[in-house]
C-alpha positions as a LaTeX table, in Angstrom:
\begin{tabular}{lrrr}
\hline
Residue & $x$ (\AA) & $y$ (\AA) & $z$ (\AA) \\
\hline
Unk1 & $-4.02$ & $-2.52$ & 1.56 \\
Unk2 & $-1.91$ & 0.47 & 0.61 \\
Unk3 & $-0.56$ & 2.70 & 3.39 \\
Unk4 & 0.99 & 6.18 & 3.25 \\
Unk5 & 3.13 & 7.10 & 6.29 \\
Unk6 & 3.66 & 10.80 & 6.95 \\
Unk7 & 4.65 & 11.08 & 10.63 \\
Unk8 & 6.56 & 13.89 & 12.33 \\
Unk9 & 9.49 & 13.35 & 14.67 \\
Unk10 & 9.07 & 12.47 & 18.35 \\
Unk11 & 11.12 & 15.42 & 19.54 \\
Unk12 & 13.98 & 14.55 & 21.85 \\
Unk13 & 13.59 & 10.88 & 20.98 \\
Unk14 & 13.39 & 9.73 & 17.34 \\
Unk15 & 13.30 & 11.50 & 14.00 \\
Unk16 & 10.61 & 11.39 & 11.36 \\
Unk17 & 12.42 & 8.74 & 9.30 \\
Unk18 & 12.88 & 6.42 & 12.28 \\
Unk19 & 9.22 & 6.81 & 13.21 \\
Unk20 & 8.09 & 6.02 & 9.66 \\
Unk21 & 10.31 & 2.94 & 9.45 \\
Unk22 & 8.97 & 1.67 & 12.78 \\
Unk23 & 5.39 & 1.99 & 11.50 \\
Unk24 & 6.42 & 0.26 & 8.28 \\
Unk25 & 7.78 & $-2.69$ & 10.30 \\
Unk26 & 4.57 & $-2.93$ & 12.28 \\
Unk27 & 2.45 & $-2.96$ & 9.13 \\
Unk28 & 4.56 & $-5.66$ & 7.49 \\
Unk29 & 4.47 & $-7.89$ & 10.59 \\
Unk30 & 0.68 & $-7.85$ & 10.51 \\
Unk31 & 0.20 & $-7.77$ & 6.73 \\
Unk32 & 3.16 & $-8.95$ & 4.59 \\
Unk33 & 1.14 & $-8.25$ & 1.43 \\
Unk34 & 0.61 & $-4.55$ & 2.22 \\
Unk35 & 2.14 & $-1.88$ & $-0.02$ \\
Unk36 & 3.73 & 1.06 & 1.78 \\
Unk37 & 4.75 & 4.58 & 0.77 \\
Unk38 & 6.42 & 7.02 & 3.16 \\
Unk39 & 8.49 & 10.18 & 3.39 \\
Unk40 & 10.29 & 11.97 & 6.22 \\
Unk41 & 8.39 & 15.14 & 7.07 \\
Unk42 & 8.52 & 18.23 & 9.28 \\
Unk43 & 6.23 & 21.13 & 10.05 \\
Unk44 & 8.59 & 24.04 & 9.54 \\
Unk45 & 10.38 & 23.35 & 12.81 \\
Unk46 & 13.21 & 20.99 & 13.62 \\
Unk47 & 13.81 & 18.48 & 10.83 \\
Unk48 & 12.70 & 20.70 & 7.94 \\
Unk49 & 16.15 & 20.76 & 6.33 \\
Unk50 & 16.58 & 16.99 & 6.60 \\
Unk51 & 13.18 & 16.48 & 4.99 \\
Unk52 & 14.06 & 18.74 & 2.06 \\
Unk53 & 17.48 & 17.10 & 1.60 \\
Unk54 & 15.66 & 13.77 & 1.26 \\
Unk55 & 13.49 & 15.31 & $-1.46$ \\
Unk56 & 15.95 & 16.80 & $-3.93$ \\
Unk57 & 17.42 & 19.83 & $-2.13$ \\
Unk58 & 21.19 & 20.44 & $-1.78$ \\
Unk59 & 22.96 & 21.01 & 1.54 \\
Unk60 & 24.82 & 24.34 & 1.88 \\
Unk61 & 26.94 & 25.16 & 4.94 \\
Unk62 & 27.56 & 28.59 & 6.45 \\
Unk63 & 28.77 & 30.15 & 9.70 \\
Unk64 & 26.79 & 32.24 & 12.18 \\
Unk65 & 26.29 & 32.48 & 15.96 \\
Unk66 & 24.04 & 30.37 & 18.17 \\
Unk67 & 21.37 & 31.38 & 20.68 \\
Unk68 & 24.01 & 32.55 & 23.18 \\
Unk69 & 26.31 & 34.27 & 20.68 \\
Unk70 & 28.78 & 31.41 & 20.23 \\
Unk71 & 30.21 & 30.73 & 16.72 \\
Unk72 & 28.44 & 27.85 & 14.97 \\
Unk73 & 28.44 & 26.22 & 11.53 \\
Unk74 & 24.99 & 25.33 & 10.22 \\
Unk75 & 23.40 & 23.99 & 7.04 \\
Unk76 & 20.54 & 25.27 & 4.95 \\
Unk77 & 18.81 & 23.69 & 1.96 \\
Unk78 & 18.84 & 24.97 & $-1.60$ \\
Unk79 & 17.22 & 23.83 & $-4.84$ \\
Unk80 & 17.81 & 26.00 & $-7.87$ \\
Unk81 & 17.39 & 29.56 & $-6.61$ \\
Unk82 & 15.17 & 28.58 & $-3.67$ \\
Unk83 & 16.85 & 28.47 & $-0.24$ \\
Unk84 & 15.34 & 27.30 & 3.05 \\
Unk85 & 16.82 & 28.31 & 6.41 \\
Unk86 & 15.74 & 26.45 & 9.54 \\
Unk87 & 15.74 & 28.59 & 12.69 \\
Unk88 & 16.17 & 25.55 & 14.95 \\
Unk89 & 19.60 & 24.81 & 13.48 \\
Unk90 & 20.75 & 28.14 & 14.92 \\
Unk91 & 18.77 & 28.55 & 18.15 \\
Unk92 & 17.02 & 25.21 & 18.67 \\
Unk93 & 16.29 & 23.70 & 22.07 \\
Unk94 & 18.97 & 21.07 & 21.43 \\
Unk95 & 21.62 & 23.83 & 21.30 \\
Unk96 & 20.79 & 25.28 & 24.73 \\
Unk97 & 23.49 & 24.42 & 27.26 \\
Unk98 & 22.96 & 24.10 & 31.03 \\
Unk99 & 24.68 & 27.46 & 31.58 \\
Unk100 & 22.41 & 29.26 & 29.11 \\
Unk101 & 19.54 & 31.18 & 30.72 \\
Unk102 & 16.23 & 30.52 & 28.98 \\
Unk103 & 15.29 & 34.16 & 29.58 \\
Unk104 & 18.31 & 35.63 & 27.78 \\
Unk105 & 18.89 & 33.53 & 24.65 \\
Unk106 & 18.21 & 35.30 & 21.35 \\
Unk107 & 17.71 & 35.01 & 17.58 \\
Unk108 & 20.60 & 37.17 & 16.33 \\
Unk109 & 22.25 & 34.17 & 14.67 \\
Unk110 & 19.11 & 33.48 & 12.62 \\
Unk111 & 19.10 & 37.04 & 11.32 \\
Unk112 & 22.79 & 36.87 & 10.49 \\
Unk113 & 22.39 & 33.63 & 8.54 \\
Unk114 & 19.38 & 34.97 & 6.62 \\
Unk115 & 21.31 & 38.15 & 5.75 \\
Unk116 & 24.19 & 36.06 & 4.39 \\
Unk117 & 21.88 & 33.81 & 2.35 \\
Unk118 & 20.07 & 36.84 & 0.91 \\
Unk119 & 23.43 & 38.12 & $-0.32$ \\
Unk120 & 23.88 & 35.02 & $-2.52$ \\
Unk121 & 22.31 & 34.35 & $-5.92$ \\
Unk122 & 18.90 & 33.18 & $-4.68$ \\
Unk123 & 15.46 & 34.45 & $-5.65$ \\
Unk124 & 13.37 & 33.09 & $-2.76$ \\
Unk125 & 14.42 & 32.50 & 0.83 \\
Unk126 & 12.09 & 30.61 & 3.16 \\
Unk127 & 12.62 & 30.83 & 6.92 \\
Unk128 & 11.34 & 27.72 & 8.70 \\
Unk129 & 10.32 & 28.42 & 12.28 \\
Unk130 & 9.66 & 26.16 & 15.25 \\
Unk131 & 11.70 & 24.16 & 17.72 \\
Unk132 & 13.57 & 27.19 & 19.06 \\
Unk133 & 14.68 & 27.82 & 22.63 \\
Unk134 & 14.20 & 31.57 & 22.29 \\
Unk135 & 11.46 & 34.00 & 23.32 \\
Unk136 & 12.91 & 37.35 & 22.29 \\
Unk137 & 10.08 & 38.41 & 19.99 \\
Unk138 & 12.49 & 38.03 & 17.08 \\
Unk139 & 14.25 & 41.25 & 18.07 \\
Unk140 & 17.69 & 39.66 & 17.71 \\
Unk141 & 16.72 & 38.65 & 14.20 \\
Unk142 & 15.54 & 42.19 & 13.40 \\
Unk143 & 18.77 & 43.72 & 14.69 \\
Unk144 & 20.89 & 41.62 & 12.33 \\
Unk145 & 18.70 & 42.66 & 9.38 \\
Unk146 & 19.13 & 46.36 & 9.98 \\
Unk147 & 16.64 & 47.33 & 12.69 \\
Unk148 & 17.75 & 49.71 & 15.47 \\
Unk149 & 16.93 & 48.50 & 18.99 \\
Unk150 & 17.23 & 51.43 & 21.39 \\
Unk151 & 16.85 & 52.04 & 25.12 \\
Unk152 & 14.67 & 54.73 & 26.69 \\
Unk153 & 17.51 & 57.24 & 26.24 \\
Unk154 & 17.99 & 56.37 & 22.57 \\
Unk155 & 21.20 & 54.38 & 23.08 \\
Unk156 & 21.72 & 50.94 & 21.47 \\
Unk157 & 20.68 & 48.10 & 23.79 \\
Unk158 & 23.46 & 46.29 & 25.66 \\
Unk159 & 22.37 & 42.67 & 24.91 \\
Unk160 & 22.96 & 41.82 & 28.57 \\
Unk161 & 19.47 & 40.39 & 28.93 \\
Unk162 & 16.49 & 39.55 & 26.75 \\
Unk163 & 16.26 & 42.32 & 24.11 \\
Unk164 & 12.52 & 42.57 & 24.77 \\
Unk165 & 13.31 & 43.97 & 28.22 \\
Unk166 & 15.81 & 46.58 & 27.00 \\
Unk167 & 14.15 & 47.75 & 23.78 \\
Unk168 & 11.97 & 50.83 & 24.32 \\
Unk169 & 12.29 & 52.29 & 20.80 \\
Unk170 & 12.49 & 50.24 & 17.62 \\
Unk171 & 13.24 & 51.47 & 14.10 \\
Unk172 & 12.78 & 48.96 & 11.28 \\
Unk173 & 15.00 & 49.04 & 8.18 \\
Unk174 & 13.62 & 51.18 & 5.37 \\
Unk175 & 13.80 & 48.39 & 2.77 \\
Unk176 & 11.57 & 45.31 & 3.02 \\
Unk177 & 13.28 & 41.93 & 3.21 \\
Unk178 & 12.52 & 39.39 & 0.41 \\
Unk179 & 11.70 & 36.53 & 2.73 \\
Unk180 & 8.89 & 33.99 & 3.14 \\
Unk181 & 8.13 & 32.54 & 6.56 \\
Unk182 & 7.11 & 28.94 & 7.27 \\
Unk183 & 5.38 & 28.75 & 10.65 \\
Unk184 & 4.66 & 25.53 & 12.53 \\
Unk185 & 1.83 & 27.04 & 14.60 \\
Unk186 & $-0.82$ & 29.78 & 14.26 \\
Unk187 & $-0.17$ & 31.31 & 17.69 \\
Unk188 & $-0.35$ & 35.11 & 18.01 \\
Unk189 & 2.57 & 37.27 & 19.16 \\
Unk190 & 1.26 & 37.84 & 22.71 \\
Unk191 & $-1.58$ & 36.85 & 25.03 \\
Unk192 & $-2.75$ & 33.57 & 26.56 \\
Unk193 & $-2.29$ & 31.76 & 23.22 \\
Unk194 & 0.90 & 33.64 & 22.38 \\
Unk195 & 4.63 & 33.01 & 22.24 \\
Unk196 & 5.42 & 33.29 & 25.95 \\
Unk197 & 2.41 & 31.65 & 27.59 \\
Unk198 & 2.01 & 28.65 & 25.28 \\
Unk199 & 5.63 & 27.80 & 24.54 \\
Unk200 & 7.55 & 29.43 & 27.40 \\
Unk201 & 7.20 & 26.55 & 29.88 \\
Unk202 & 8.75 & 23.98 & 27.52 \\
Unk203 & 11.67 & 26.39 & 26.96 \\
Unk204 & 12.42 & 26.64 & 30.67 \\
Unk205 & 10.87 & 30.04 & 31.44 \\
Unk206 & 9.44 & 30.56 & 34.92 \\
Unk207 & 5.91 & 31.82 & 35.50 \\
Unk208 & 7.16 & 35.30 & 36.45 \\
Unk209 & 9.42 & 35.45 & 33.38 \\
Unk210 & 6.51 & 34.51 & 31.13 \\
Unk211 & 4.42 & 37.37 & 32.54 \\
Unk212 & 7.27 & 39.86 & 32.01 \\
Unk213 & 7.97 & 38.75 & 28.44 \\
Unk214 & 4.31 & 38.60 & 27.47 \\
Unk215 & 3.89 & 42.20 & 28.63 \\
Unk216 & 6.77 & 43.31 & 26.43 \\
Unk217 & 5.53 & 41.18 & 23.49 \\
Unk218 & 2.15 & 42.86 & 23.82 \\
Unk219 & 3.70 & 46.33 & 23.67 \\
Unk220 & 6.08 & 45.53 & 20.79 \\
Unk221 & 3.28 & 43.75 & 18.94 \\
Unk222 & 1.13 & 46.88 & 19.05 \\
Unk223 & 3.98 & 49.05 & 17.84 \\
Unk224 & 4.73 & 46.74 & 14.90 \\
Unk225 & 1.01 & 46.19 & 14.14 \\
Unk226 & 1.43 & 42.42 & 14.32 \\
Unk227 & $-0.68$ & 41.65 & 17.39 \\
Unk228 & $-3.43$ & 39.95 & 15.39 \\
Unk229 & $-1.23$ & 38.12 & 12.86 \\
Unk230 & $-1.62$ & 34.33 & 12.88 \\
Unk231 & 1.75 & 32.65 & 13.29 \\
Unk232 & 3.40 & 35.76 & 14.76 \\
Unk233 & 4.06 & 33.84 & 17.98 \\
Unk234 & 5.93 & 31.02 & 16.25 \\
Unk235 & 9.54 & 30.51 & 17.40 \\
Unk236 & 9.14 & 32.84 & 20.36 \\
Unk237 & 7.83 & 35.71 & 18.25 \\
Unk238 & 10.24 & 35.29 & 15.36 \\
Unk239 & 7.26 & 34.89 & 13.04 \\
Unk240 & 5.92 & 38.31 & 13.99 \\
Unk241 & 9.31 & 39.98 & 13.65 \\
Unk242 & 9.72 & 38.60 & 10.15 \\
Unk243 & 6.18 & 39.67 & 9.24 \\
Unk244 & 7.01 & 43.22 & 10.34 \\
Unk245 & 9.73 & 43.29 & 7.67 \\
Unk246 & 7.13 & 42.78 & 4.95 \\
Unk247 & 7.23 & 39.01 & 4.70 \\
Unk248 & 4.27 & 36.67 & 4.42 \\
Unk249 & 3.61 & 33.76 & 6.79 \\
Unk250 & 2.42 & 30.38 & 5.59 \\
Unk251 & 2.08 & 26.97 & 7.18 \\
Unk252 & 5.41 & 25.17 & 7.29 \\
Unk253 & 3.60 & 21.85 & 7.34 \\
Unk254 & 1.61 & 22.81 & 4.23 \\
Unk255 & 4.83 & 23.83 & 2.44 \\
Unk256 & 6.53 & 20.52 & 3.26 \\
Unk257 & 3.48 & 18.51 & 2.24 \\
Unk258 & 3.48 & 20.31 & $-1.13$ \\
Unk259 & 7.18 & 19.59 & $-1.59$ \\
Unk260 & 6.63 & 15.84 & $-1.10$ \\
Unk261 & 3.37 & 15.74 & $-3.15$ \\
Unk262 & 1.46 & 14.44 & $-0.15$ \\
Unk263 & $-2.03$ & 15.00 & $-1.54$ \\
Unk264 & $-1.39$ & 12.77 & $-4.56$ \\
Unk265 & 0.13 & 10.09 & $-2.35$ \\
Unk266 & $-2.80$ & 10.25 & 0.08 \\
Unk267 & $-5.25$ & 9.84 & $-2.82$ \\
Unk268 & $-3.68$ & 6.47 & $-3.62$ \\
Unk269 & $-3.76$ & 5.21 & $-0.02$ \\
Unk270 & $-6.27$ & 3.07 & 1.85 \\
Unk271 & $-4.91$ & 4.37 & 5.18 \\
Unk272 & $-2.76$ & 7.36 & 6.17 \\
Unk273 & $-0.52$ & 7.30 & 9.25 \\
Unk274 & 0.68 & 10.42 & 11.03 \\
Unk275 & 1.48 & 11.70 & 14.52 \\
Unk276 & 4.19 & 13.22 & 16.70 \\
Unk277 & 5.67 & 12.83 & 20.16 \\
Unk278 & 2.77 & 14.50 & 21.95 \\
Unk279 & $-0.69$ & 15.15 & 20.56 \\
Unk280 & $-2.26$ & 18.04 & 22.49 \\
Unk281 & $-3.84$ & 21.46 & 21.88 \\
Unk282 & $-0.71$ & 22.64 & 20.04 \\
Unk283 & $-1.23$ & 19.89 & 17.46 \\
Unk284 & $-4.41$ & 21.54 & 16.22 \\
Unk285 & $-2.63$ & 24.93 & 15.91 \\
Unk286 & $-1.13$ & 24.15 & 12.51 \\
Unk287 & 1.16 & 21.25 & 13.37 \\
Unk288 & 1.93 & 18.67 & 10.69 \\
Unk289 & $-0.39$ & 15.89 & 11.96 \\
Unk290 & $-3.33$ & 18.31 & 11.78 \\
Unk291 & $-2.49$ & 19.21 & 8.18 \\
Unk292 & $-2.16$ & 15.54 & 7.21 \\
Unk293 & $-5.49$ & 14.76 & 8.88 \\
Unk294 & $-7.14$ & 17.60 & 6.96 \\
Unk295 & $-5.78$ & 16.33 & 3.63 \\
Unk296 & $-6.86$ & 12.77 & 4.42 \\
Unk297 & $-10.31$ & 14.01 & 5.40 \\
Unk298 & $-10.63$ & 15.92 & 2.10 \\
Unk299 & $-9.73$ & 12.75 & 0.17 \\
Unk300 & $-11.98$ & 10.59 & 2.40 \\
Unk301 & $-9.06$ & 8.37 & 3.46 \\
Unk302 & $-9.01$ & 7.10 & 7.09 \\
Unk303 & $-6.20$ & 8.71 & 9.08 \\
Unk304 & $-4.46$ & 6.98 & 12.00 \\
Unk305 & $-2.62$ & 9.14 & 14.53 \\
Unk306 & 0.03 & 7.71 & 16.87 \\
Unk307 & 1.91 & 9.59 & 19.59 \\
Unk308 & 4.02 & 9.04 & 22.65 \\
Unk309 & 1.26 & 10.76 & 24.61 \\
Unk310 & $-2.27$ & 11.86 & 23.67 \\
Unk311 & $-3.80$ & 14.55 & 25.89 \\
Unk312 & $-6.35$ & 15.78 & 23.35 \\
Unk313 & $-7.83$ & 13.49 & 20.73 \\
Unk314 & $-7.99$ & 14.92 & 17.19 \\
Unk315 & $-11.55$ & 14.99 & 15.82 \\
Unk316 & $-10.52$ & 14.27 & 12.22 \\
Unk317 & $-8.53$ & 11.18 & 13.21 \\
Unk318 & $-10.10$ & 7.82 & 12.51 \\
Unk319 & $-7.87$ & 6.29 & 15.20 \\
Unk320 & $-5.82$ & 8.34 & 17.68 \\
Unk321 & $-3.76$ & 6.33 & 20.18 \\
Unk322 & $-0.69$ & 6.56 & 22.39 \\
Unk323 & 2.01 & 3.97 & 21.75 \\
Unk324 & 2.48 & 3.28 & 25.47 \\
Unk325 & $-0.02$ & 1.05 & 27.29 \\
Unk326 & $-1.53$ & 2.56 & 30.48 \\
Unk327 & 0.63 & 0.31 & 32.67 \\
Unk328 & 3.84 & 1.11 & 30.76 \\
Unk329 & 6.21 & 3.85 & 31.80 \\
Unk330 & 6.51 & 6.65 & 29.24 \\
Unk331 & 10.03 & 6.93 & 27.92 \\
Unk332 & 12.24 & 8.91 & 25.55 \\
Unk333 & 14.46 & 5.90 & 24.94 \\
Unk334 & 14.76 & 5.65 & 21.13 \\
Unk335 & 14.91 & 1.85 & 21.00 \\
Unk336 & 11.87 & 1.37 & 23.25 \\
Unk337 & 9.92 & 4.08 & 21.42 \\
Unk338 & 10.52 & 2.50 & 18.00 \\
Unk339 & 9.63 & $-0.92$ & 19.39 \\
Unk340 & 6.36 & 0.29 & 20.90 \\
Unk341 & 5.51 & 2.28 & 17.77 \\
Unk342 & 5.90 & $-0.86$ & 15.67 \\
Unk343 & 3.90 & $-2.94$ & 18.17 \\
Unk344 & 1.00 & $-0.48$ & 18.32 \\
Unk345 & 0.95 & $-0.29$ & 14.53 \\
Unk346 & 0.86 & $-4.08$ & 14.26 \\
Unk347 & $-2.04$ & $-4.25$ & 16.73 \\
Unk348 & $-4.02$ & $-1.67$ & 14.76 \\
Unk349 & $-3.41$ & $-3.34$ & 11.39 \\
Unk350 & $-4.51$ & $-6.71$ & 12.79 \\
Unk351 & $-7.72$ & $-5.03$ & 13.94 \\
Unk352 & $-8.22$ & $-3.55$ & 10.49 \\
Unk353 & $-7.69$ & $-6.95$ & 8.83 \\
Unk354 & $-10.08$ & $-8.65$ & 11.24 \\
Unk355 & $-12.76$ & $-6.03$ & 10.58 \\
Unk356 & $-12.29$ & $-6.40$ & 6.81 \\
Unk357 & $-12.62$ & $-10.18$ & 6.93 \\
Unk358 & $-15.83$ & $-10.23$ & 8.97 \\
\hline
\end{tabular}
């Protein structure tokens, strides 16, 4: 049997490469004669740069500021005249310190980095969203790219709180920005499926803060005419802010899968393996496992989905299982997670072999 492994990271635990290698071990324990193909992957969120660096892109370093305005050195990926900036390297959840208020962190550093990259000799700049700790509607990003954020009296905002709360008048730059956006979800800018309500809890926002920010996202979304744009709610509204500058939004997962020639590799496989740390309703909103399942379904190849936790089974998955047994404590320990991932894989492959030999 030939297997293609295309699994996302288990965020806060193990990366995509570690997850793929654990599945590879499990397959080989059960079937030493199996052939295996794999690649690290990402969905436009955290891990996008690492995936591209493993597939022919060059690492470029630059300086900007983080989600709280502190100086930070980050890397972006470049191949020829194509550059890819990952928002999470600037304002990702992993960069949020205990003293940083979830309500006040911003995307100014992302805008600053993009502005600096655009000033170099590149023809296409892709902005990979996802994995951010911010919910500022992308207003920090807009400010760094030339937008004026003004208070009710017409004065520049003070940046003492979330810019969504201070900004009453917004003037976009006159010139469109040559940028392409890679979104990891299809969430709208505001509303029950939007940036604040869906992703706010995992970023540490309280229920009252989510209501406040969603109200402001709704108002800003109407003003920018982005309230019905799919992907506008990605990265706390950064997708919508970028769209307002004249950019287009495409699936980050689809972009990555094109870069690694996933369709061709799936065509050659007997089984495809994918997954992420938690499979839930967000998974179906454009996340990488959903895109892999769709490709596998189109090529009529069975797709196996593994996750640390499964709260909503994916319809296109042939098998969709959690790696932890019901009586086992869920954990973010990397060693235990890799061990259980390999064990669950081995169990599944033994079932496949037994079914084949009947």
